C-alpha positions in Angstrom: 61.9 129.0 23.6 58.2 129.7 23.7 58.7 131.6 27.0 61.1 134.0 25.3 58.7 134.5 22.3 55.8 135.2 24.7 57.8 137.8 26.6 58.8 139.4 23.2 55.1 139.3 22.2 54.1 141.2 25.3 56.7 143.9 24.6 56.4 144.0 20.8 53.6 141.7 19.5 54.6 141.8 15.7 58.1 140.7 16.5 56.9 137.7 18.5 54.6 136.7 15.6 57.5 137.2 13.1 59.8 135.0 15.1 57.1 132.3 15.0 55.7 132.4 11.5 57.7 134.9 9.4 56.2 137.4 7.1 52.9 135.7 6.5 49.3 136.6 7.0 49.4 136.4 10.8 52.3 138.9 10.9 50.4 141.5 8.9 47.2 140.8 10.8 49.1 141.3 14.0 50.5 144.7 12.9 46.9 145.8 12.1 45.6 144.6 15.4 48.5 146.3 17.3 47.8 149.5 15.5 44.1 149.3 16.4 44.9 148.6 20.0 47.9 147.2 21.8 46.0 144.5 23.8 44.4 142.8 20.7 47.9 142.6 19.2 49.2 140.9 22.3 46.3 138.5 22.5 46.8 137.5 18.8 50.5 137.2 19.2 50.2 134.9 22.2 47.5 132.9 20.4 49.8 132.4 17.4 52.8 131.4 19.5 50.9 128.9 21.6 49.0 127.4 18.7 52.1 126.2 16.9 
């Protein structure tokens, strides 16, 4: 299941984080990072998915 979440995180980082943690702090942080730059959003999303 993590492989699917990682693929979703590469395409749409906030969705990948949402599937992992829901509407928590990491979700809103990932939206902010994705708006600031697509790559930081992807890195954060993959970190959140692999951490749990």
